[in-house]
VOPAGU-2260 file (C-alpha; in pm, 1 decimal, decimal comma):
REM VOPAGU-2260
SITE   aa  ch    i         X         Y         Z
SITE  MET   A    0   -2369,5   -1517,7    1630,8
SITE  ALA   A    1   -2032,8   -1623,7    1769,4
SITE  ASP   A    2   -1983,2   -1598,9    2144,6
SITE  SER   A    3   -1720,3   -1325,6    2165,5
SITE  PRO   A    4   -1666,5   -1031,1    2400,6
SITE  TYR   A    5   -1590,2    -825,5    2089,2
SITE  ILE   A    6   -1931,5    -881,0    1925,9
SITE  VAL   A    7   -2223,5    -691,6    2079,8
SITE  SER   A    8   -2592,5    -663,6    2002,1
SITE  VAL   A    9   -2685,3    -297,2    1987,6
SITE  SER   A   10   -3017,4    -121,1    2027,9
SITE  ALA   A   11   -3122,9     239,3    2073,8
SITE  GLU   A   12   -3089,6     192,4    2449,8
SITE  ASN   A   13   -2722,5      91,6    2452,8
SITE  PHE   A   14   -2601,2     256,0    2131,5
SITE  ALA   A   15   -2425,9     544,1    2306,3
SITE  GLN   A   16   -2235,6     313,3    2539,6
SITE  GLU   A   17   -2154,3      26,0    2303,3
SITE  VAL   A   18   -2081,0     228,8    1989,6
SITE  LEU   A   19   -2007,3     594,0    2062,4
SITE  GLU   A   20   -1814,7     550,7    2388,1
SITE  LYS   A   21   -1619,1     243,6    2279,2
SITE  SER   A   22   -1528,7     412,2    1950,0
SITE  ASN   A   23   -1311,5     651,3    2150,4
SITE  THR   A   24   -1083,8     356,1    2226,8
SITE  VAL   A   25   -1110,7     129,1    1921,9
SITE  PRO   A   26   -1297,6     136,6    1589,4
SITE  VAL   A   27   -1652,8       3,5    1608,8
SITE  LEU   A   28   -1784,1    -165,5    1294,7
SITE  VAL   A   29   -2163,6    -138,9    1295,6
SITE  ASP   A   30   -2336,7    -413,6    1097,8
SITE  PHE   A   31   -2697,8    -338,9    1005,6
SITE  TRP   A   32   -2861,6    -672,7     925,1
SITE  ALA   A   33   -3188,8    -868,3     923,1
SITE  ASP   A   34   -3295,0   -1230,6     981,2
SITE  TRP   A   35   -3441,5   -1258,8     631,4
SITE  CYS   A   36   -3128,5   -1123,8     459,4
SITE  SER   A   37   -2926,9   -1397,9     283,5
SITE  PRO   A   38   -2627,0   -1169,5     206,6
SITE  CYS   A   39   -2614,4   -1083,7     578,9
SITE  LYS   A   40   -2572,9   -1452,4     657,0
SITE  THR   A   41   -2298,1   -1475,3     394,6
SITE  LEU   A   42   -2115,4   -1179,7     545,3
SITE  MET   A   43   -2136,5   -1287,6     908,8
SITE  PRO   A   44   -1869,3   -1564,5     900,8
SITE  VAL   A   45   -1627,2   -1317,4     743,3
SITE  LEU   A   46   -1695,4   -1066,8    1019,6
SITE  GLU   A   47   -1659,7   -1333,4    1288,9
SITE  GLN   A   48   -1325,8   -1441,1    1143,4
SITE  LEU   A   49   -1203,8   -1081,5    1156,4
SITE  VAL   A   50   -1317,6   -1046,0    1517,1
SITE  GLU   A   51   -1123,9   -1359,5    1607,2
SITE  SER   A   52    -817,7   -1235,8    1418,0
SITE  TYR   A   53    -810,5    -883,9    1564,8
SITE  GLN   A   54    -880,6    -985,2    1926,4
SITE  GLY   A   55   -1029,9    -661,8    2051,0
SITE  GLN   A   56    -861,6    -417,3    1814,3
SITE  PHE   A   57   -1213,0    -338,2    1689,1
SITE  ILE   A   58   -1566,7    -406,4    1810,6
SITE  LEU   A   59   -1840,1    -553,7    1591,2
SITE  ALA   A   60   -2178,6    -399,3    1678,5
SITE  LYS   A   61   -2482,0    -580,8    1536,5
SITE  ILE   A   62   -2805,3    -390,9    1475,5
SITE  ASN   A   63   -3114,7    -579,4    1359,2
SITE  ILE   A   64   -3305,4    -331,1    1147,0
SITE  ASP   A   65   -3640,8    -501,8    1211,0
SITE  GLN   A   66   -3598,0    -468,2    1586,5
SITE  ASP   A   67   -3438,2    -122,0    1573,2
SITE  ALA   A   68   -3597,9      49,2    1277,6
SITE  GLU   A   69   -3542,4     387,3    1442,2
SITE  LEU   A   70   -3162,3     343,0    1440,6
SITE  ALA   A   71   -3173,1     219,0    1082,7
SITE  ALA   A   72   -3370,3     526,5     979,5
SITE  GLN   A   73   -3139,8     756,5    1175,2
SITE  PHE   A   74   -2839,5     619,8     982,5
SITE  LYS   A   75   -3028,7     619,9     651,3
SITE  VAL   A   76   -2994,1     245,1     601,5
SITE  ARG   A   77   -3182,7     152,8     284,2
SITE  SER   A   78   -3053,5    -200,3     230,1
SITE  VAL   A   79   -2875,3    -470,3     423,1
SITE  PRO   A   80   -2610,8    -557,0     496,9
SITE  THR   A   81   -2486,3    -202,9     554,0
SITE  LEU   A   82   -2159,1    -147,7     740,4
SITE  LYS   A   83   -2060,4     177,1     908,4
SITE  LEU   A   84   -1727,4     224,4    1084,1
SITE  VAL   A   85   -1735,9     457,0    1384,6
SITE  ARG   A   86   -1424,4     612,8    1540,9
SITE  ASN   A   87   -1423,5     880,6    1809,6
SITE  GLY   A   88   -1799,6     910,1    1781,5
SITE  GLN   A   89   -1798,3     978,7    1406,6
SITE  ILE   A   90   -1871,4     764,5    1101,6
SITE  VAL   A   91   -1536,1     742,2     923,6
SITE  ASP   A   92   -1612,3     479,7     657,8
SITE  GLU   A   93   -1897,8     267,9     526,6
SITE  ALA   A   94   -1977,3      -9,4     279,5
SITE  LEU   A   95   -2289,4    -162,6     129,9
SITE  GLY   A   96   -2344,1    -531,4      65,2
SITE  VAL   A   97   -2116,6    -828,9     115,5
SITE  GLN   A   98   -1751,8    -723,2     123,7
SITE  PRO   A   99   -1436,7    -935,4      89,0
SITE  GLU   A  100   -1211,5    -971,7     389,6
SITE  SER   A  101    -942,1    -753,1     229,9
SITE  VAL   A  102   -1180,0    -455,5     202,2
SITE  LEU   A  103   -1295,9    -493,4     559,9
SITE  ARG   A  104    -938,3    -519,8     686,1
SITE  ALA   A  105    -847,2    -202,1     500,8
SITE  MET   A  106   -1141,8     -18,8     658,8
SITE  ILE   A  107   -1047,7    -129,5    1009,1
SITE  ASP   A  108    -671,9     -93,0     969,3
SITE  ALA   A  109    -704,1     268,4     859,0
SITE  HIS   A  110    -852,5     363,3    1197,0
SITE  ARG   A  111    -712,3     125,4    1458,8
SITE  VAL   A  112    -403,1     151,5    1675,3
SITE  HIS   A  113    -129,2     -71,7    1536,9
SITE  PRO   A  114     118,0    -224,5    1783,9
SITE  ALA   A  115     364,8    -243,2    1494,8
SITE  ASP   A  116     363,1     134,7    1444,8
SITE  ASP   A  117     588,3     196,1    1745,1
SITE  LEU   A  118     843,4     -45,4    1599,5
SITE  ARG   A  119     812,6     127,7    1262,5
SITE  ARG   A  120     891,4     463,4    1424,4
SITE  GLN   A  121    1193,3     316,3    1602,5
SITE  ALA   A  122    1311,9     159,3    1276,0
SITE  ALA   A  123    1278,1     489,5    1089,9
SITE  GLN   A  124    1489,1     661,3    1355,8
SITE  ALA   A  125    1754,5     388,0    1340,7
SITE  HIS   A  126    1764,8     412,4     962,0
SITE  ARG   A  127    1804,3     792,6     973,6
SITE  GLU   A  128    2097,4     743,4    1210,7
SITE  GLY   A  129    2262,4     503,9     966,9
SITE  ASN   A  130    2189,6     185,7    1161,0
SITE  GLY   A  131    2038,6     -21,2     881,0
SITE  GLU   A  132    2076,7    -355,5    1058,8
SITE  GLU   A  133    1881,6    -234,0    1361,5
SITE  ALA   A  134    1614,1     -90,0    1134,4
SITE  LEU   A  135    1580,9    -424,6     958,6
SITE  ARG   A  136    1561,4    -611,6    1289,5
SITE  LEU   A  137    1285,0    -383,4    1417,8
SITE  LEU   A  138    1087,7    -405,7    1095,8
SITE  ARG   A  139    1111,4    -783,5    1081,0
SITE  THR   A  140     975,4    -790,3    1436,2
SITE  ALA   A  141     693,2    -556,5    1331,3
SITE  CYS   A  142     603,4    -788,6    1042,5
SITE  GLU   A  143     593,6   -1088,0    1276,3
SITE  LEU   A  144     377,4    -894,5    1521,7
SITE  GLU   A  145     117,7    -801,9    1257,3
SITE  PRO   A  146     171,3   -1023,7     950,9
SITE  GLU   A  147    -113,8    -865,3     753,1
SITE  TYR   A  148     -31,8    -503,1     833,5
SITE  TYR   A  149     129,1    -418,4     502,6
SITE  PRO   A  150     283,0     -78,0     586,1
SITE  SER   A  151     538,8    -266,6     797,9
SITE  GLN   A  152     623,1    -492,0     505,6
SITE  LEU   A  153     658,4    -193,7     273,4
SITE  ASP   A  154     889,7     -23,1     524,6
SITE  LEU   A  155    1097,0    -341,6     540,1
SITE  ALA   A  156    1113,3    -366,1     161,3
SITE  LYS   A  157    1219,9      -0,6     138,1
SITE  VAL   A  158    1511,5     -50,1     379,0
SITE  LEU   A  159    1609,0    -372,1     200,1
SITE  VAL   A  160    1621,8    -182,9    -130,7
SITE  GLU   A  161    1819,9     104,3      19,3
SITE  THR   A  162    2071,9    -138,7     169,7
SITE  GLY   A  163    2112,0    -329,0    -158,0
SITE  GLN   A  164    1933,5    -648,5     -53,6
SITE  PHE   A  165    1739,9    -662,9    -377,0
SITE  THR   A  166    1650,4   -1032,1    -392,2
SITE  GLU   A  167    1482,9   -1031,7     -52,1
SITE  ALA   A  168    1306,5    -704,1    -130,7
SITE  ASP   A  169    1176,4    -842,2    -460,8
SITE  THR   A  170    1050,5   -1161,3    -295,3
SITE  LEU   A  171     876,3    -960,5     -24,3
SITE  LEU   A  172     707,5    -719,8    -264,4
SITE  ARG   A  173     587,7    -997,9    -492,9
SITE  SER   A  174     437,7   -1181,5    -195,5
SITE  LEU   A  175     204,4    -890,8    -116,9
SITE  PRO   A  176    -162,5    -916,1    -219,5
SITE  ALA   A  177    -244,7    -786,2    -566,4
SITE  SER   A  178    -444,0    -498,9    -416,9
SITE  VAL   A  179    -138,3    -382,7    -219,0
SITE  GLN   A  180      90,3    -423,1    -519,2
SITE  ALA   A  181    -146,6    -200,5    -716,5
SITE  ASP   A  182    -116,3      83,1    -463,3
SITE  LEU   A  183      94,7     379,7    -573,0
SITE  PRO   A  184     352,4     357,8    -288,6
SITE  THR   A  185     417,2      -8,0    -372,4
SITE  LYS   A  186     449,8      67,0    -743,3
SITE  ARG   A  187     701,2     342,6    -667,4
SITE  LEU   A  188     902,3     109,5    -447,3
SITE  MET   A  189     904,1    -161,0    -715,5
SITE  ALA   A  190    1022,8      96,2    -969,9
SITE  TRP   A  191    1302,0     205,7    -733,5
SITE  LEU   A  192    1394,9    -160,1    -682,1
SITE  GLY   A  193    1418,6    -209,6   -1057,5
SITE  PHE   A  194    1661,6      79,2   -1096,3
SITE  GLY   A  195    1859,6     -47,3    -798,3
SITE  VAL   A  196    1906,9    -389,1    -956,3
SITE  ILE   A  197    2024,6    -233,4   -1285,0
SITE  ALA   A  198    2263,6       2,6   -1105,0
SITE  SER   A  199    2407,4    -276,7    -889,2
SITE  GLU   A  200    2552,3    -440,5   -1200,8
SITE  ALA   A  201    2694,0    -118,8   -1347,2
SITE  PRO   A  202    3047,0      24,5   -1347,6
SITE  ASP   A  203    3100,5     379,2   -1223,2
SITE  PRO   A  204    2928,4     667,7   -1409,2
SITE  SER   A  205    3250,2     803,2   -1562,0
SITE  THR   A  206    3323,2     464,6   -1721,3
SITE  LEU   A  207    2971,6     448,6   -1862,4
SITE  GLN   A  208    2999,9     802,4   -1997,1
SITE  THR   A  209    3328,6     713,7   -2168,8
SITE  GLN   A  210    3166,8     405,6   -2322,5
SITE  LEU   A  211    2878,5     613,9   -2455,8
SITE  GLU   A  212    3109,7     874,5   -2604,5
SITE  ALA   A  213    3293,2     596,2   -2786,9
SITE  ASP   A  214    2971,1     425,3   -2897,3
SITE  PRO   A  215    2638,8     610,4   -2862,7
SITE  ASP   A  216    2462,7     283,8   -2953,7
SITE  ASN   A  217    2592,8     109,8   -2641,9
SITE  HIS   A  218    2240,3      61,2   -2509,6
SITE  GLN   A  219    2345,5    -129,1   -2199,3
SITE  ALA   A  220    2577,3     152,2   -2089,3
SITE  ARG   A  221    2302,9     411,3   -2144,5
SITE  TYR   A  222    2052,3     199,0   -1953,4
SITE  GLN   A  223    2286,8     150,1   -1658,9
SITE  LEU   A  224    2381,6     517,7   -1652,2
SITE  SER   A  225    2014,2     617,2   -1641,5
SITE  ALA   A  226    1961,2     388,0   -1340,1
SITE  LEU   A  227    2255,7     539,9   -1154,5
SITE  LEU   A  228    2119,9     886,9   -1228,3
SITE  VAL   A  229    1777,4     789,4   -1092,0
SITE  LEU   A  230    1926,7     655,2    -768,8
SITE  ASN   A  231    2111,3     986,0    -726,5
SITE  ARG   A  232    1782,0    1165,0    -796,4
SITE  HIS   A  233    1909,4    1328,1   -1114,8
SITE  TYR   A  234    1574,3    1252,8   -1272,2
SITE  GLU   A  235    1583,7    1486,6   -1570,9
SITE  ALA   A  236    1923,3    1358,5   -1684,6
SITE  ALA   A  237    1797,3    1001,9   -1643,1
SITE  LEU   A  238    1485,9    1080,4   -1848,6
SITE  SER   A  239    1701,6    1227,7   -2123,6
SITE  HIS   A  240    1903,8     905,5   -2151,0
SITE  LEU   A  241    1595,1     683,6   -2134,6
SITE  LEU   A  242    1426,6     885,8   -2407,5
SITE  GLU   A  243    1739,0     855,4   -2623,3
SITE  LEU   A  244    1747,1     480,9   -2555,8
SITE  MET   A  245    1385,0     455,2   -2663,9
SITE  ARG   A  246    1459,8     655,8   -2978,2
SITE  ARG   A  247    1759,3     437,5   -3071,4
SITE  SER   A  248    1614,2      94,9   -2992,4
SITE  ARG   A  249    1263,4     -11,8   -2894,8
SITE  LYS   A  250    1385,0    -371,9   -2899,6
SITE  PHE   A  251    1658,5    -337,3   -2637,7
SITE  ASN   A  252    1560,4    -531,1   -2325,3
SITE  ASP   A  253    1191,7    -536,3   -2419,4
SITE  ASP   A  254    1154,6    -161,2   -2475,4
SITE  ALA   A  255    1352,5     -73,4   -2162,9
SITE  GLY   A  256    1371,0     294,5   -2252,8
SITE  ARG   A  257     994,0     338,1   -2258,9
SITE  ARG   A  258     944,3     129,5   -1943,8
SITE  GLY   A  259    1214,6     327,8   -1766,6
SITE  LEU   A  260    1048,7     655,9   -1860,7
SITE  VAL   A  261     718,3     534,8   -1717,6
SITE  ASP   A  262     890,4     427,7   -1395,1
SITE  VAL   A  263    1061,4     764,4   -1351,8
SITE  PHE   A  264     728,1     939,4   -1414,0
SITE  LEU   A  265     589,8     723,5   -1133,2
SITE  LEU   A  266     871,1     824,9    -897,7
SITE  LEU   A  267     786,7    1188,3    -979,5
SITE  ASN   A  268     418,0    1130,8    -892,8
SITE  ASN   A  269     321,8    1154,5   -1260,8
SITE  GLU   A  270     308,5    1532,8   -1239,2
SITE  GLY   A  271     511,2    1848,3   -1288,5
SITE  PRO   A  272     670,2    2022,9   -1588,0
SITE  VAL   A  273     954,6    1769,4   -1625,5
SITE  VAL   A  274     708,5    1479,7   -1647,5
SITE  ALA   A  275     486,3    1671,0   -1890,4
SITE  HIS   A  276     785,0    1755,7   -2112,8
SITE  TYR   A  277     920,5    1402,4   -2136,3
SITE  ARG   A  278     578,7    1241,5   -2159,3
SITE  SER   A  279     512,1    1456,1   -2464,4
SITE  LYS   A  280     843,4    1353,6   -2620,0
SITE  MET   A  281     772,8     986,5   -2540,9
SITE  ALA   A  282     431,6    1014,7   -2703,3
SITE  SER   A  283     587,7    1159,1   -3019,7
SITE  LEU   A  284     807,8     849,7   -3047,7
SITE  LEU   A  285     513,7     619,2   -2986,6
SITE  TYR   A  286     270,9     779,6   -3228,5
């Protein structure tokens, strides 16, 4: 076991002090293990690396089930390694078996105090007051402070998108781990970014409308108009144009109409009567 003030050996005698009391200040990750357990030995270097990385933002409490069978029974530990995360005296998360670092970080991050959160709050206030540059400065500082705390990076990407800095936003979002990119908030932000890029290259809506009236098969004009409508949160009008684009040409820009419909559904949380209506119409064109 690494020599660290943030790794403690726990028994029934000191459990209340080392786990319950300390969990009122920081998360305590309890690792039930045994000397004979090969997976436990595989997991330990990962845990030690996290302890070194977090520097006191959580405590790792080690419980040997052979020496403290009573604690293992009390927590219904049936196999090792078993991990239980304790915060404010309560078990708030748990995992069985060897876990990748990303899963363990997510467990800890959900329940620890983040120094970056204060900067995020300040940035949100600055952005609400129309000071985008200050918001960006604060969020970049937050990202430097906690490089693997992804909510800060998502906040930064959101402000970059809203201020039209699409290339930097795209680079940032694509640099995130696959697991973060797969999260719904990230997918929504990437969809919003996509519409922003399309709209940034478009003329004004009245010009696009005139072009469509002159030529309903002007797919580019329809596509750009739908993006502008999305950015102005006129979602139903945007869906109508995207559905019409899908009906007129599945080949345009690699089925852009269908992909746009799916992205708008995502922005609408994939629920509600508008989504249901247009999803049904999209399905009729597909099948």
